[in-house]
C-alpha positions as CSV (number, residue, x, y, z in Angstrom):
1,M,0.0,0.0,0.0
2,A,1.1,3.5,-0.8
3,S,1.3,6.2,1.8
4,G,-2.1,7.4,2.9
5,G,-3.6,3.9,2.8
6,K,-4.3,4.0,-0.9
7,K,-4.0,0.8,-2.9
8,V,-1.7,1.1,-5.9
9,T,-2.4,-1.0,-9.0
10,V,0.2,-1.7,-11.6
11,R,-0.8,-2.5,-15.1
12,V,1.6,-4.8,-17.0
13,K,1.6,-4.2,-20.7
14,P,2.0,-7.3,-22.9
15,Q,5.3,-7.5,-24.6
16,R,5.0,-7.0,-28.3
17,W,8.4,-8.4,-29.3
18,Y,7.2,-9.2,-32.9
19,L,6.9,-5.5,-33.7
20,G,10.7,-5.3,-33.9
21,G,10.5,-7.6,-37.0
22,F,7.8,-5.4,-38.6
23,A,9.8,-2.3,-37.9
24,G,12.8,-3.9,-39.5
25,C,10.7,-4.7,-42.6
26,M,9.6,-1.1,-42.9
27,A,13.2,0.2,-42.5
28,V,14.3,-2.2,-45.3
29,C,11.7,-0.7,-47.7
30,F,13.7,2.6,-47.5
31,T,17.2,1.2,-47.3
32,H,17.0,-1.6,-49.9
33,P,17.5,0.6,-53.0
34,L,20.7,1.9,-51.5
35,D,21.9,-1.5,-50.7
36,L,21.0,-2.8,-54.1
37,V,23.0,0.0,-55.8
38,K,25.9,-0.6,-53.4
39,V,26.1,-4.2,-54.5
40,H,25.9,-3.2,-58.2
41,L,28.8,-0.8,-57.5
42,Q,30.8,-3.5,-55.7
43,T,30.4,-6.1,-58.5
44,Q,31.5,-3.9,-61.4
45,Q,34.4,-5.4,-63.2
46,K,36.0,-2.0,-63.5
47,V,34.8,1.3,-62.1
48,Q,32.5,2.9,-64.7
49,K,29.8,4.6,-62.6
50,G,29.4,6.2,-59.3
51,M,26.5,6.0,-56.9
52,V,24.2,8.5,-58.8
53,G,25.2,7.0,-62.2
54,M,24.4,3.5,-61.0
55,F,21.0,4.7,-59.6
56,G,20.3,6.1,-63.1
57,H,21.5,2.9,-64.8
58,V,19.2,0.7,-62.6
59,L,16.2,3.0,-63.2
60,K,16.8,3.1,-67.0
61,T,17.3,-0.7,-67.4
62,H,14.9,-2.1,-64.8
63,G,12.6,0.8,-63.8
64,V,11.6,1.8,-60.3
65,R,10.7,-1.8,-59.5
66,G,14.2,-2.8,-60.3
67,L,15.4,-0.9,-57.2
68,Y,13.4,-3.4,-55.1
69,N,14.8,-6.6,-56.7
70,G,15.5,-9.0,-53.8
71,L,13.3,-7.2,-51.3
72,T,11.5,-10.4,-50.2
73,A,14.9,-11.8,-49.1
74,S,15.5,-8.7,-47.0
75,W,12.1,-9.0,-45.5
76,T,12.7,-12.7,-44.6
77,R,15.9,-11.8,-43.0
78,Q,14.3,-9.0,-40.9
79,L,11.3,-11.2,-39.9
80,T,13.6,-14.0,-38.7
81,Y,16.7,-12.3,-37.4
82,T,15.4,-9.1,-36.0
83,T,12.3,-10.6,-34.5
84,T,14.3,-13.3,-32.8
85,R,16.9,-10.8,-31.5
86,V,14.2,-8.6,-30.0
87,G,12.3,-11.6,-28.6
88,V,15.4,-12.9,-26.9
89,Y,16.2,-9.5,-25.6
90,E,12.8,-9.1,-24.0
91,F,12.9,-12.6,-22.6
92,A,16.4,-12.1,-21.1
93,K,15.4,-8.6,-19.7
94,N,12.3,-10.0,-18.0
95,K,14.2,-12.9,-16.6
96,I,17.0,-10.7,-15.2
97,L,14.5,-8.2,-13.7
98,K,12.6,-11.1,-12.2
99,D,15.7,-12.6,-10.7
100,T,16.9,-9.3,-9.3
101,G,13.5,-8.3,-7.9
102,G,13.1,-5.5,-10.5
103,R,16.3,-3.7,-9.4
104,R,18.8,-2.7,-12.0
105,Q,22.3,-3.8,-11.4
106,R,25.1,-1.2,-11.5
107,S,28.1,-2.2,-13.5
């Protein structure tokens, strides 16, 4: 009981660890074109184009959809790797807090 005899209730929110995977997928939607162009630049036999030139090349040869080639593989990685990482973090955090009685340990 809190001071003054009032009863304090604590609401525990459910952990939504899976949202980490969805957030990762949304981030990939914005970063994938950059990563695709980076890979094209890295796999040139000899340096012919820079970043902007390669963006133009991909757009001319494959269109806007070409910037998103391989996006499903990136989504799969985020849904497995990032979701697992966030889920393990939440589990470990809750376990540590339970074992320490909710006190944070100083390093």
